[in-house]
Backbone of each chain as nested JSON, in Angstrom:
{
  "chains": [
    {"id": "A", "residues": [
      {"number": 1, "name": "MET", "atoms": {"N": [-14.233, -6.954, -1.759], "CA": [-14.01, -5.497, -1.835], "C": [-14.63, -4.823, -0.633]}},
      {"number": 2, "name": "PHE", "atoms": {"N": [-14.289, -3.544, -0.44], "CA": [-14.876, -2.838, 0.708], "C": [-15.187, -1.392, 0.329]}},
      {"number": 3, "name": "LEU", "atoms": {"N": [-16.144, -0.822, 1.067], "CA": [-16.509, 0.587, 0.885], "C": [-15.515, 1.433, 1.665]}},
      {"number": 4, "name": "ALA", "atoms": {"N": [-15.146, 2.585, 1.115], "CA": [-14.206, 3.455, 1.831], "C": [-14.409, 4.887, 1.37]}},
      {"number": 5, "name": "ARG", "atoms": {"N": [-13.903, 5.816, 2.202], "CA": [-13.935, 7.22, 1.829], "C": [-12.506, 7.642, 1.521]}},
      {"number": 6, "name": "VAL", "atoms": {"N": [-12.326, 8.366, 0.42], "CA": [-11.002, 8.845, 0.051], "C": [-10.65, 10.001, 0.984]}},
      {"number": 7, "name": "GLU", "atoms": {"N": [-9.556, 9.839, 1.727], "CA": [-9.223, 10.822, 2.763], "C": [-8.133, 11.792, 2.333]}},
      {"number": 8, "name": "LYS", "atoms": {"N": [-7.002, 11.225, 1.929], "CA": [-5.85, 12.098, 1.635], "C": [-5.097, 11.548, 0.435]}},
      {"number": 9, "name": "ARG", "atoms": {"N": [-4.25, 12.418, -0.159], "CA": [-3.464, 11.967, -1.305], "C": [-2.004, 11.828, -0.874]}},
      {"number": 10, "name": "ILE", "atoms": {"N": [-1.333, 10.812, -1.44], "CA": [0.066, 10.576, -1.079], "C": [0.941, 10.997, -2.253]}},
      {"number": 11, "name": "VAL", "atoms": {"N": [1.913, 11.873, -1.963], "CA": [2.844, 12.333, -3.002], "C": [4.192, 11.666, -2.744]}},
      {"number": 12, "name": "SER", "atoms": {"N": [4.776, 11.099, -3.794], "CA": [6.061, 10.412, -3.596], "C": [6.874, 10.507, -4.878]}},
      {"number": 13, "name": "ALA", "atoms": {"N": [8.167, 10.745, -4.723], "CA": [9.011, 10.831, -5.923], "C": [9.776, 9.536, -6.108]}},
      {"number": 14, "name": "ALA", "atoms": {"N": [10.161, 8.906, -5.009], "CA": [10.962, 7.672, -5.11], "C": [10.019, 6.504, -4.881]}},
      {"number": 15, "name": "LYS", "atoms": {"N": [9.832, 5.719, -5.944], "CA": [8.867, 4.618, -5.817], "C": [9.132, 3.557, -6.865]}},
      {"number": 16, "name": "HIS", "atoms": {"N": [8.43, 2.423, -6.723], "CA": [8.502, 1.351, -7.712], "C": [7.852, 1.863, -8.994]}},
      {"number": 17, "name": "LYS", "atoms": {"N": [8.433, 1.445, -10.127], "CA": [7.975, 2.019, -11.409], "C": [6.494, 1.736, -11.687]}},
      {"number": 18, "name": "ALA", "atoms": {"N": [5.926, 0.723, -11.061], "CA": [4.511, 0.432, -11.297], "C": [3.625, 1.568, -10.775]}},
      {"number": 19, "name": "TYR", "atoms": {"N": [4.178, 2.401, -9.883], "CA": [3.375, 3.489, -9.299], "C": [3.541, 4.788, -10.071]}},
      {"number": 20, "name": "ASP", "atoms": {"N": [4.45, 4.769, -11.075], "CA": [4.681, 6.019, -11.819], "C": [3.389, 6.487, -12.468]}},
      {"number": 21, "name": "GLY", "atoms": {"N": [3.119, 7.782, -12.333], "CA": [1.969, 8.368, -13.005], "C": [0.636, 7.964, -12.418]}},
      {"number": 22, "name": "LYS", "atoms": {"N": [0.657, 7.282, -11.276], "CA": [-0.618, 6.837, -10.709], "C": [-0.977, 7.684, -9.488]}},
      {"number": 23, "name": "THR", "atoms": {"N": [-2.276, 7.868, -9.251], "CA": [-2.737, 8.614, -8.086], "C": [-2.895, 7.634, -6.933]}},
      {"number": 24, "name": "VAL", "atoms": {"N": [-2.26, 7.982, -5.809], "CA": [-2.29, 7.095, -4.644], "C": [-3.002, 7.82, -3.505]}},
      {"number": 25, "name": "TYR", "atoms": {"N": [-4.039, 7.176, -2.979], "CA": [-4.845, 7.811, -1.926], "C": [-4.788, 7.027, -0.621]}},
      {"number": 26, "name": "VAL", "atoms": {"N": [-5.009, 7.742, 0.494], "CA": [-5.291, 7.082, 1.769], "C": [-6.805, 6.951, 1.834]}},
      {"number": 27, "name": "VAL", "atoms": {"N": [-7.32, 5.737, 2.065], "CA": [-8.769, 5.539, 2.136], "C": [-9.135, 4.969, 3.5]}},
      {"number": 28, "name": "GLN", "atoms": {"N": [-10.276, 5.435, 4.006], "CA": [-10.758, 4.968, 5.318], "C": [-11.987, 4.093, 5.083]}},
      {"number": 29, "name": "PRO", "atoms": {"N": [-11.882, 2.786, 5.401], "CA": [-13.061, 1.921, 5.222], "C": [-14.251, 2.464, 6.01]}},
      {"number": 30, "name": "VAL", "atoms": {"N": [-15.441, 2.381, 5.404], "CA": [-16.655, 2.879, 6.071], "C": [-17.766, 1.834, 5.982]}},
      {"number": 31, "name": "ASN", "atoms": {"N": [-18.723, 1.95, 6.914], "CA": [-19.954, 1.146, 6.842], "C": [-20.85, 1.753, 5.773]}},
      {"number": 32, "name": "PRO", "atoms": {"N": [-21.886, 1.004, 5.343], "CA": [-22.804, 1.577, 4.346], "C": [-23.397, 2.919, 4.776]}},
      {"number": 33, "name": "ASP", "atoms": {"N": [-23.458, 3.153, 6.105], "CA": [-24.012, 4.452, 6.529], "C": [-22.937, 5.541, 6.539]}},
      {"number": 34, "name": "GLY", "atoms": {"N": [-21.714, 5.168, 6.129], "CA": [-20.673, 6.187, 6.029], "C": [-19.793, 6.296, 7.25]}},
      {"number": 35, "name": "LYS", "atoms": {"N": [-20.147, 5.56, 8.338], "CA": [-19.321, 5.667, 9.558], "C": [-18.025, 4.871, 9.357]}},
      {"number": 36, "name": "PRO", "atoms": {"N": [-16.882, 5.476, 9.751], "CA": [-15.608, 4.771, 9.555], "C": [-15.493, 3.575, 10.489]}},
      {"number": 37, "name": "HIS", "atoms": {"N": [-14.857, 2.52, 9.97], "CA": [-14.521, 1.411, 10.872], "C": [-13.282, 0.748, 10.316]}},
      {"number": 38, "name": "GLY", "atoms": {"N": [-12.398, 0.316, 11.202], "CA": [-11.194, -0.366, 10.763], "C": [-10.102, 0.615, 10.366]}},
      {"number": 39, "name": "LYS", "atoms": {"N": [-8.965, 0.021, 9.984], "CA": [-7.77, 0.839, 9.731], "C": [-7.742, 1.344, 8.288]}},
      {"number": 40, "name": "GLU", "atoms": {"N": [-6.998, 2.421, 8.106], "CA": [-6.88, 3.004, 6.764], "C": [-6.096, 2.062, 5.847]}},
      {"number": 41, "name": "TRP", "atoms": {"N": [-6.343, 2.221, 4.568], "CA": [-5.565, 1.517, 3.538], "C": [-4.986, 2.559, 2.593]}},
      {"number": 42, "name": "VAL", "atoms": {"N": [-4.019, 2.134, 1.831], "CA": [-3.503, 2.983, 0.755], "C": [-3.934, 2.316, -0.546]}},
      {"number": 43, "name": "ALA", "atoms": {"N": [-4.506, 3.079, -1.448], "CA": [-5.052, 2.468, -2.665], "C": [-4.65, 3.286, -3.893]}},
      {"number": 44, "name": "VAL", "atoms": {"N": [-4.489, 2.565, -4.997], "CA": [-4.175, 3.233, -6.266], "C": [-5.484, 3.45, -7.017]}},
      {"number": 45, "name": "ASP", "atoms": {"N": [-5.659, 4.697, -7.475], "CA": [-6.921, 5.028, -8.157], "C": [-6.73, 4.927, -9.658]}},
      {"number": 46, "name": "TYR", "atoms": {"N": [-7.716, 4.366, -10.356], "CA": [-7.636, 4.418, -11.822], "C": [-8.997, 4.698, -12.435]}},
      {"number": 47, "name": "VAL", "atoms": {"N": [-9.923, 5.203, -11.574], "CA": [-11.23, 5.572, -12.12], "C": [-11.525, 7.054, -11.893]}},
      {"number": 48, "name": "GLY", "atoms": {"N": [-10.56, 7.801, -11.41], "CA": [-10.759, 9.248, -11.293], "C": [-11.443, 9.678, -10.018]}},
      {"number": 49, "name": "ALA", "atoms": {"N": [-11.15, 9.0, -8.909], "CA": [-11.769, 9.382, -7.628], "C": [-11.104, 10.652, -7.094]}},
      {"number": 50, "name": "ASN", "atoms": {"N": [-11.852, 11.36, -6.225], "CA": [-11.299, 12.554, -5.582], "C": [-11.468, 12.455, -4.076]}},
      {"number": 51, "name": "ILE", "atoms": {"N": [-10.775, 13.322, -3.359], "CA": [-10.869, 13.314, -1.89], "C": [-12.317, 13.589, -1.499]}},
      {"number": 52, "name": "GLY", "atoms": {"N": [-12.84, 12.761, -0.568], "CA": [-14.216, 12.924, -0.116], "C": [-15.168, 11.934, -0.768]}},
      {"number": 53, "name": "ASP", "atoms": {"N": [-14.751, 11.335, -1.888], "CA": [-15.641, 10.373, -2.552], "C": [-15.771, 9.096, -1.727]}},
      {"number": 54, "name": "ILE", "atoms": {"N": [-16.959, 8.493, -1.833], "CA": [-17.111, 7.126, -1.305], "C": [-16.809, 6.204, -2.484]}},
      {"number": 55, "name": "VAL", "atoms": {"N": [-15.933, 5.223, -2.257], "CA": [-15.476, 4.381, -3.368], "C": [-15.534, 2.906, -2.977]}},
      {"number": 56, "name": "VAL", "atoms": {"N": [-15.397, 2.066, -3.987], "CA": [-15.277, 0.621, -3.757], "C": [-13.807, 0.273, -3.984]}},
      {"number": 57, "name": "CYS", "atoms": {"N": [-13.189, -0.333, -2.967], "CA": [-11.764, -0.667, -3.053], "C": [-11.596, -2.18, -2.94]}},
      {"number": 58, "name": "GLY", "atoms": {"N": [-10.471, -2.637, -3.414], "CA": [-10.173, -4.058, -3.215], "C": [-9.226, -4.529, -4.284]}},
      {"number": 59, "name": "GLY", "atoms": {"N": [-9.171, -5.808, -4.475], "CA": [-8.284, -6.351, -5.49], "C": [-7.762, -7.699, -5.058]}},
      {"number": 60, "name": "ALA", "atoms": {"N": [-7.55, -8.546, -6.001], "CA": [-6.987, -9.867, -5.687], "C": [-5.517, -9.824, -6.068]}},
      {"number": 61, "name": "PRO", "atoms": {"N": [-4.712, -10.705, -5.478], "CA": [-3.3, -10.722, -5.845], "C": [-3.122, -10.838, -7.36]}},
      {"number": 62, "name": "GLY", "atoms": {"N": [-2.265, -9.995, -7.917], "CA": [-1.956, -10.097, -9.341], "C": [-2.937, -9.338, -10.224]}},
      {"number": 63, "name": "VAL", "atoms": {"N": [-4.03, -8.836, -9.65], "CA": [-5.032, -8.137, -10.472], "C": [-4.434, -6.874, -11.084]}},
      {"number": 64, "name": "ALA", "atoms": {"N": [-3.61, -6.174, -10.289], "CA": [-3.082, -4.889, -10.776], "C": [-2.267, -5.108, -12.05]}},
      {"number": 65, "name": "ARG", "atoms": {"N": [-1.608, -6.275, -12.097], "CA": [-0.786, -6.544, -13.28], "C": [-1.671, -6.57, -14.526]}},
      {"number": 66, "name": "ASP", "atoms": {"N": [-2.856, -7.143, -14.41], "CA": [-3.74, -7.223, -15.591], "C": [-4.385, -5.883, -15.872]}},
      {"number": 67, "name": "VAL", "atoms": {"N": [-4.728, -5.167, -14.798], "CA": [-5.438, -3.897, -14.983], "C": [-4.522, -2.879, -15.655]}},
      {"number": 68, "name": "PHE", "atoms": {"N": [-3.261, -2.843, -15.192], "CA": [-2.363, -1.808, -15.724], "C": [-1.453, -2.356, -16.834]}},
      {"number": 69, "name": "HIS", "atoms": {"N": [-1.62, -3.62, -17.173], "CA": [-0.831, -4.236, -18.254], "C": [0.656, -3.997, -18.073]}},
      {"number": 70, "name": "ILE", "atoms": {"N": [1.127, -4.156, -16.843], "CA": [2.575, -4.074, -16.637], "C": [3.017, -5.393, -16.037]}},
      {"number": 71, "name": "GLU", "atoms": {"N": [4.297, -5.694, -16.28], "CA": [4.742, -7.04, -15.948], "C": [4.793, -7.259, -14.449]}},
      {"number": 72, "name": "LEU", "atoms": {"N": [5.39, -6.273, -13.735], "CA": [5.536, -6.43, -12.279], "C": [4.758, -5.317, -11.59]}},
      {"number": 73, "name": "ALA", "atoms": {"N": [3.735, -5.659, -10.858], "CA": [2.893, -4.632, -10.226], "C": [2.677, -4.96, -8.755]}},
      {"number": 74, "name": "PRO", "atoms": {"N": [3.56, -4.469, -7.877], "CA": [3.352, -4.685, -6.444], "C": [2.267, -3.766, -5.902]}},
      {"number": 75, "name": "ILE", "atoms": {"N": [1.077, -3.932, -6.421], "CA": [-0.077, -3.118, -6.003], "C": [-1.169, -4.075, -5.573]}},
      {"number": 76, "name": "ARG", "atoms": {"N": [-1.701, -3.866, -4.362], "CA": [-2.743, -4.804, -3.924], "C": [-4.121, -4.146, -3.921]}},
      {"number": 77, "name": "THR", "atoms": {"N": [-4.184, -2.913, -3.377], "CA": [-5.509, -2.302, -3.199], "C": [-5.751, -1.275, -4.291]}},
      {"number": 78, "name": "LEU", "atoms": {"N": [-6.857, -1.456, -5.005], "CA": [-7.209, -0.555, -6.103], "C": [-8.542, 0.125, -5.787]}},
      {"number": 79, "name": "ILE", "atoms": {"N": [-8.695, 1.374, -6.231], "CA": [-10.01, 2.025, -6.184], "C": [-10.667, 1.719, -7.52]}},
      {"number": 80, "name": "MET", "atoms": {"N": [-11.73, 0.911, -7.489], "CA": [-12.289, 0.454, -8.753], "C": [-13.66, 1.023, -9.077]}},
      {"number": 81, "name": "ALA", "atoms": {"N": [-14.27, 1.763, -8.151], "CA": [-15.577, 2.336, -8.467], "C": [-15.852, 3.519, -7.565]}},
      {"number": 82, "name": "ILE", "atoms": {"N": [-16.529, 4.532, -8.114], "CA": [-16.937, 5.695, -7.317], "C": [-18.437, 5.548, -7.088]}},
      {"number": 83, "name": "VAL", "atoms": {"N": [-18.817, 5.522, -5.805], "CA": [-20.2, 5.21, -5.459], "C": [-21.092, 6.438, -5.639]}},
      {"number": 84, "name": "ASP", "atoms": {"N": [-22.205, 6.261, -6.35], "CA": [-23.184, 7.345, -6.463], "C": [-24.224, 7.223, -5.352]}},
      {"number": 85, "name": "LYS", "atoms": {"N": [-24.686, 6.001, -5.144], "CA": [-25.776, 5.831, -4.174], "C": [-25.63, 4.47, -3.505]}},
      {"number": 86, "name": "ILE", "atoms": {"N": [-26.019, 4.4, -2.216], "CA": [-26.01, 3.123, -1.514], "C": [-27.404, 2.888, -0.957]}},
      {"number": 87, "name": "GLU", "atoms": {"N": [-27.953, 1.733, -1.242], "CA": [-29.217, 1.339, -0.611], "C": [-28.906, 0.104, 0.223]}},
      {"number": 88, "name": "TYR", "atoms": {"N": [-29.35, 0.121, 1.475], "CA": [-29.078, -1.069, 2.298], "C": [-30.081, -1.12, 3.43]}},
      {"number": 89, "name": "THR", "atoms": {"N": [-30.275, -2.294, 4.015], "CA": [-31.143, -2.385, 5.198], "C": [-30.279, -2.834, 6.362]}},
      {"number": 90, "name": "ASP", "atoms": {"N": [-30.408, -2.144, 7.456], "CA": [-29.616, -2.46, 8.652], "C": [-30.141, -3.738, 9.281]}},
      {"number": 91, "name": "ARG", "atoms": {"N": [-29.267, -4.673, 9.552], "CA": [-29.715, -5.928, 10.187], "C": [-29.89, -5.735, 11.677]}}
    ]},
    {"id": "B", "residues": [
      {"number": 1, "name": "MET", "atoms": {"N": [-2.324, -1.66, 0.148], "CA": [-1.046, -1.197, 0.713], "C": [-1.314, -0.444, 2.006]}},
      {"number": 2, "name": "LYS", "atoms": {"N": [-0.246, -0.177, 2.776], "CA": [-0.398, 0.506, 4.062], "C": [0.692, 1.562, 4.218]}},
      {"number": 3, "name": "LEU", "atoms": {"N": [0.47, 2.459, 5.2], "CA": [1.487, 3.455, 5.54], "C": [2.309, 2.944, 6.718]}},
      {"number": 4, "name": "GLY", "atoms": {"N": [3.589, 3.307, 6.742], "CA": [4.428, 2.899, 7.868], "C": [5.626, 3.822, 7.996]}},
      {"number": 5, "name": "ILE", "atoms": {"N": [6.305, 3.733, 9.142], "CA": [7.532, 4.501, 9.36], "C": [8.66, 3.493, 9.586]}},
      {"number": 6, "name": "VAL", "atoms": {"N": [9.779, 3.681, 8.885], "CA": [10.919, 2.774, 9.056], "C": [11.568, 3.084, 10.398]}},
      {"number": 7, "name": "ILE", "atoms": {"N": [11.6, 2.102, 11.286], "CA": [12.152, 2.352, 12.619], "C": [13.415, 1.54, 12.848]}},
      {"number": 8, "name": "GLY", "atoms": {"N": [13.813, 0.718, 11.893], "CA": [15.025, -0.061, 12.134], "C": [15.388, -0.94, 10.959]}},
      {"number": 9, "name": "ASN", "atoms": {"N": [16.415, -1.719, 11.157], "CA": [16.963, -2.599, 10.116], "C": [17.217, -3.972, 10.696]}},
      {"number": 10, "name": "VAL", "atoms": {"N": [17.221, -4.958, 9.82], "CA": [17.553, -6.321, 10.251], "C": [18.718, -6.793, 9.396]}},
      {"number": 11, "name": "TRP", "atoms": {"N": [19.797, -7.23, 10.047], "CA": [20.898, -7.828, 9.284], "C": [20.861, -9.318, 9.538]}},
      {"number": 12, "name": "ALA", "atoms": {"N": [20.985, -10.11, 8.45], "CA": [20.992, -11.574, 8.603], "C": [21.998, -12.135, 7.615]}},
      {"number": 13, "name": "SER", "atoms": {"N": [23.021, -12.784, 8.123], "CA": [24.026, -13.313, 7.185], "C": [23.495, -14.593, 6.546]}},
      {"number": 14, "name": "LYS", "atoms": {"N": [22.725, -15.375, 7.286], "CA": [22.178, -16.614, 6.694], "C": [20.727, -16.33, 6.335]}},
      {"number": 15, "name": "LYS", "atoms": {"N": [20.413, -16.366, 5.031], "CA": [18.999, -16.137, 4.65], "C": [18.757, -16.7, 3.263]}},
      {"number": 16, "name": "THR", "atoms": {"N": [17.515, -16.689, 2.872], "CA": [17.123, -17.251, 1.586], "C": [17.852, -16.485, 0.476]}},
      {"number": 17, "name": "PRO", "atoms": {"N": [18.327, -17.19, -0.564], "CA": [19.143, -16.54, -1.603], "C": [18.497, -15.303, -2.204]}},
      {"number": 18, "name": "GLU", "atoms": {"N": [17.17, -15.324, -2.366], "CA": [16.515, -14.185, -3.028], "C": [16.701, -12.886, -2.236]}},
      {"number": 19, "name": "LEU", "atoms": {"N": [16.988, -13.019, -0.937], "CA": [17.066, -11.8, -0.109], "C": [18.503, -11.341, 0.096]}},
      {"number": 20, "name": "ILE", "atoms": {"N": [19.46, -12.051, -0.524], "CA": [20.856, -11.628, -0.375], "C": [21.016, -10.28, -1.061]}},
      {"number": 21, "name": "GLY", "atoms": {"N": [21.602, -9.312, -0.323], "CA": [21.794, -7.984, -0.893], "C": [20.566, -7.112, -0.796]}},
      {"number": 22, "name": "CYS", "atoms": {"N": [19.509, -7.653, -0.163], "CA": [18.283, -6.847, -0.06], "C": [18.136, -6.355, 1.373]}},
      {"number": 23, "name": "ARG", "atoms": {"N": [17.847, -5.055, 1.525], "CA": [17.682, -4.485, 2.854], "C": [16.391, -5.013, 3.478]}},
      {"number": 24, "name": "LEU", "atoms": {"N": [16.45, -5.347, 4.77], "CA": [15.25, -5.762, 5.5], "C": [14.986, -4.692, 6.558]}},
      {"number": 25, "name": "SER", "atoms": {"N": [13.92, -3.948, 6.366], "CA": [13.634, -2.844, 7.292], "C": [12.576, -3.26, 8.303]}},
      {"number": 26, "name": "ILE", "atoms": {"N": [12.662, -2.658, 9.485], "CA": [11.586, -2.831, 10.475], "C": [10.665, -1.624, 10.296]}},
      {"number": 27, "name": "VAL", "atoms": {"N": [9.387, -1.899, 10.022], "CA": [8.428, -0.835, 9.723], "C": [7.343, -0.821, 10.786]}},
      {"number": 28, "name": "GLN", "atoms": {"N": [7.069, 0.373, 11.31], "CA": [5.976, 0.567, 12.269], "C": [4.754, 1.061, 11.49]}},
      {"number": 29, "name": "PRO", "atoms": {"N": [3.693, 0.222, 11.386], "CA": [2.49, 0.677, 10.682], "C": [1.887, 1.892, 11.387]}},
      {"number": 30, "name": "VAL", "atoms": {"N": [1.489, 2.892, 10.598], "CA": [0.871, 4.092, 11.179], "C": [-0.33, 4.497, 10.342]}},
      {"number": 31, "name": "SER", "atoms": {"N": [-1.213, 5.309, 10.981], "CA": [-2.336, 5.884, 10.233], "C": [-1.795, 7.145, 9.555]}},
      {"number": 32, "name": "SER", "atoms": {"N": [-2.646, 7.802, 8.769], "CA": [-2.144, 8.938, 7.989], "C": [-1.799, 10.119, 8.888]}},
      {"number": 33, "name": "ASP", "atoms": {"N": [-2.243, 10.078, 10.157], "CA": [-1.788, 11.145, 11.066], "C": [-0.62, 10.644, 11.922]}},
      {"number": 34, "name": "LEU", "atoms": {"N": [0.05, 9.579, 11.389], "CA": [1.304, 9.054, 11.954], "C": [1.142, 8.477, 13.349]}},
      {"number": 35, "name": "LYS", "atoms": {"N": [-0.059, 8.014, 13.682], "CA": [-0.243, 7.34, 14.975], "C": [-0.083, 5.844, 14.748]}},
      {"number": 36, "name": "GLU", "atoms": {"N": [0.653, 5.198, 15.673], "CA": [0.882, 3.758, 15.52], "C": [-0.442, 3.013, 15.563]}},
      {"number": 37, "name": "ASN", "atoms": {"N": [-0.637, 2.057, 14.625], "CA": [-1.921, 1.335, 14.663], "C": [-1.751, -0.16, 14.439]}},
      {"number": 38, "name": "ASP", "atoms": {"N": [-0.529, -0.68, 14.62], "CA": [-0.35, -2.132, 14.496], "C": [1.044, -2.481, 15.012]}},
      {"number": 39, "name": "LEU", "atoms": {"N": [1.345, -3.771, 15.012], "CA": [2.665, -4.194, 15.485], "C": [3.706, -3.948, 14.386]}},
      {"number": 40, "name": "PRO", "atoms": {"N": [4.954, -3.648, 14.756], "CA": [5.999, -3.496, 13.733], "C": [6.181, -4.799, 12.96]}},
      {"number": 41, "name": "LEU", "atoms": {"N": [6.58, -4.656, 11.701], "CA": [6.817, -5.851, 10.882], "C": [8.132, -5.688, 10.122]}},
      {"number": 42, "name": "VAL", "atoms": {"N": [8.595, -6.777, 9.52], "CA": [9.806, -6.702, 8.699], "C": [9.355, -6.618, 7.259]}},
      {"number": 43, "name": "ALA", "atoms": {"N": [9.842, -5.595, 6.548], "CA": [9.471, -5.426, 5.139], "C": [10.754, -5.369, 4.316]}},
      {"number": 44, "name": "ALA", "atoms": {"N": [10.742, -6.064, 3.174], "CA": [11.907, -6.016, 2.297], "C": [11.933, -4.659, 1.595]}},
      {"number": 45, "name": "ASP", "atoms": {"N": [13.12, -4.18, 1.312], "CA": [13.239, -2.887, 0.613], "C": [14.148, -3.087, -0.596]}},
      {"number": 46, "name": "PRO", "atoms": {"N": [13.679, -3.859, -1.605], "CA": [14.552, -4.211, -2.73], "C": [15.038, -3.007, -3.521]}},
      {"number": 47, "name": "LEU", "atoms": {"N": [14.275, -1.905, -3.464], "CA": [14.656, -0.733, -4.264], "C": [15.472, 0.267, -3.437]}},
      {"number": 48, "name": "ASN", "atoms": {"N": [15.784, -0.124, -2.156], "CA": [16.539, 0.776, -1.266], "C": [15.923, 2.169, -1.219]}},
      {"number": 49, "name": "LEU", "atoms": {"N": [14.624, 2.219, -1.007], "CA": [13.913, 3.498, -1.04], "C": [14.035, 4.268, 0.269]}},
      {"number": 50, "name": "ALA", "atoms": {"N": [14.149, 3.526, 1.388], "CA": [13.96, 4.251, 2.643], "C": [15.018, 3.89, 3.683]}},
      {"number": 51, "name": "THR", "atoms": {"N": [15.248, 4.854, 4.603], "CA": [16.106, 4.576, 5.762], "C": [15.322, 4.965, 7.016]}},
      {"number": 52, "name": "GLY", "atoms": {"N": [16.006, 4.901, 8.161], "CA": [15.325, 5.111, 9.439], "C": [14.589, 6.446, 9.465]}},
      {"number": 53, "name": "GLY", "atoms": {"N": [13.352, 6.452, 9.959], "CA": [12.612, 7.693, 10.114], "C": [11.758, 8.045, 8.915]}},
      {"number": 54, "name": "ASP", "atoms": {"N": [11.975, 7.385, 7.783], "CA": [11.195, 7.712, 6.582], "C": [9.784, 7.145, 6.662]}},
      {"number": 55, "name": "ILE", "atoms": {"N": [8.844, 7.924, 6.102], "CA": [7.469, 7.415, 5.96], "C": [7.41, 6.677, 4.621]}},
      {"number": 56, "name": "VAL", "atoms": {"N": [6.831, 5.477, 4.646], "CA": [6.791, 4.666, 3.424], "C": [5.403, 4.091, 3.188]}},
      {"number": 57, "name": "VAL", "atoms": {"N": [5.187, 3.669, 1.945], "CA": [4.036, 2.829, 1.613], "C": [4.588, 1.436, 1.386]}},
      {"number": 58, "name": "TYR", "atoms": {"N": [3.963, 0.445, 2.041], "CA": [4.436, -0.926, 1.817], "C": [3.253, -1.79, 1.375]}},
      {"number": 59, "name": "VAL", "atoms": {"N": [3.555, -2.739, 0.516], "CA": [2.502, -3.615, -0.001], "C": [2.611, -4.947, 0.726]}},
      {"number": 60, "name": "THR", "atoms": {"N": [1.472, -5.565, 0.979], "CA": [1.492, -6.867, 1.671], "C": [0.894, -7.922, 0.745]}},
      {"number": 61, "name": "SER", "atoms": {"N": [0.859, -9.099, 1.233], "CA": [0.342, -10.28, 0.524], "C": [1.205, -10.614, -0.679]}},
      {"number": 62, "name": "THR", "atoms": {"N": [0.721, -11.477, -1.558], "CA": [1.595, -12.019, -2.599], "C": [2.067, -10.939, -3.563]}},
      {"number": 63, "name": "ASP", "atoms": {"N": [1.364, -9.797, -3.553], "CA": [1.813, -8.749, -4.473], "C": [3.199, -8.247, -4.091]}},
      {"number": 64, "name": "ALA", "atoms": {"N": [3.594, -8.476, -2.836], "CA": [4.91, -7.986, -2.399], "C": [6.024, -8.662, -3.196]}},
      {"number": 65, "name": "THR", "atoms": {"N": [5.769, -9.881, -3.685], "CA": [6.84, -10.567, -4.422], "C": [7.162, -9.829, -5.72]}},
      {"number": 66, "name": "GLN", "atoms": {"N": [6.184, -9.04, -6.204], "CA": [6.417, -8.38, -7.502], "C": [7.2, -7.083, -7.369]}},
      {"number": 67, "name": "ALA", "atoms": {"N": [7.589, -6.76, -6.118], "CA": [8.439, -5.568, -5.942], "C": [9.871, -5.921, -6.321]}},
      {"number": 68, "name": "PHE", "atoms": {"N": [10.12, -7.223, -6.505], "CA": [11.475, -7.669, -6.863], "C": [11.557, -7.811, -8.374]}},
      {"number": 69, "name": "ASP", "atoms": {"N": [12.694, -7.412, -8.945], "CA": [12.844, -7.494, -10.4], "C": [12.621, -8.921, -10.883]}},
      {"number": 70, "name": "SER", "atoms": {"N": [13.035, -9.886, -10.05], "CA": [12.875, -11.282, -10.487], "C": [11.399, -11.664, -10.472]}},
      {"number": 71, "name": "GLY", "atoms": {"N": [10.588, -10.829, -9.802], "CA": [9.172, -11.158, -9.741], "C": [8.881, -12.233, -8.72]}},
      {"number": 72, "name": "PHE", "atoms": {"N": [9.987, -12.667, -8.039], "CA": [9.724, -13.655, -6.994], "C": [10.681, -13.45, -5.84]}},
      {"number": 73, "name": "ALA", "atoms": {"N": [10.159, -13.533, -4.649], "CA": [10.965, -13.611, -3.416], "C": [9.974, -14.059, -2.347]}},
      {"number": 74, "name": "PRO", "atoms": {"N": [10.426, -14.88, -1.429], "CA": [9.486, -15.404, -0.432], "C": [9.14, -14.344, 0.606]}},
      {"number": 75, "name": "VAL", "atoms": {"N": [8.468, -13.286, 0.158], "CA": [8.139, -12.204, 1.1], "C": [6.661, -11.894, 1.006]}},
      {"number": 76, "name": "ASN", "atoms": {"N": [6.117, -11.303, 2.073], "CA": [4.734, -10.816, 1.931], "C": [4.629, -9.362, 2.387]}},
      {"number": 77, "name": "ALA", "atoms": {"N": [5.785, -8.677, 2.46], "CA": [5.74, -7.238, 2.742], "C": [6.945, -6.597, 2.072]}},
      {"number": 78, "name": "ALA", "atoms": {"N": [6.694, -5.552, 1.275], "CA": [7.8, -4.887, 0.574], "C": [7.493, -3.4, 0.476]}},
      {"number": 79, "name": "ILE", "atoms": {"N": [8.533, -2.59, 0.649], "CA": [8.373, -1.136, 0.575], "C": [8.329, -0.74, -0.904]}},
      {"number": 80, "name": "VAL", "atoms": {"N": [7.325, 0.044, -1.291], "CA": [7.169, 0.413, -2.696], "C": [7.21, 1.912, -2.932]}},
      {"number": 81, "name": "GLU", "atoms": {"N": [7.016, 2.724, -1.88], "CA": [7.056, 4.171, -2.081], "C": [7.696, 4.851, -0.881]}},
      {"number": 82, "name": "LEU", "atoms": {"N": [8.501, 5.873, -1.162], "CA": [9.007, 6.754, -0.1], "C": [8.098, 7.979, -0.108]}},
      {"number": 83, "name": "VAL", "atoms": {"N": [7.36, 8.174, 0.98], "CA": [6.334, 9.219, 0.987], "C": [6.973, 10.589, 1.218]}},
      {"number": 84, "name": "GLU", "atoms": {"N": [6.599, 11.562, 0.343], "CA": [7.067, 12.93, 0.521], "C": [6.043, 13.746, 1.283]}},
      {"number": 85, "name": "GLU", "atoms": {"N": [4.773, 13.53, 0.917], "CA": [3.735, 14.395, 1.484], "C": [2.416, 13.645, 1.525]}},
      {"number": 86, "name": "ILE", "atoms": {"N": [1.667, 13.873, 2.603], "CA": [0.309, 13.31, 2.683], "C": [-0.606, 14.508, 2.869]}},
      {"number": 87, "name": "SER", "atoms": {"N": [-1.409, 14.845, 1.836], "CA": [-2.221, 16.064, 2.005], "C": [-3.678, 15.777, 1.723]}}
    ]}
  ]
}
């Protein structure tokens, strides 16, 4: 999984049914200190994240199918946690 | 998943059976401010969601196979959303 900041929301009417009713965000991976690094991802939220939140994103192939209990889920990146606090030591 | 812009199409008369009748789009990966940030790739569009110039969300890795009703196709990139707005 990776740390990221929720940047923008994606609105779409024509999509695969697995995305119906789901909130889809653009997330920017960040270092523990909050500095962005790497390319943006698109992630499906199911824990109630909002724009500006630092979140934990990730997912293994097929995980979305179990999480959302749907048969076919072409979803790879999920927002699975909203970070309250980060403690880390810089190497 | 990632953001991309459909910049073209691929026609192939000889191809794996699972892809017969399925559109193969050329997608230019972009950041949310629509700046190119990777090499173009070929993404299957089983749901016929997008045409040239459209902004799309595409899924990669094995999850892309689940964009097909059969739940299987030898692909690792598939278009899953036609983007209306990024705000």
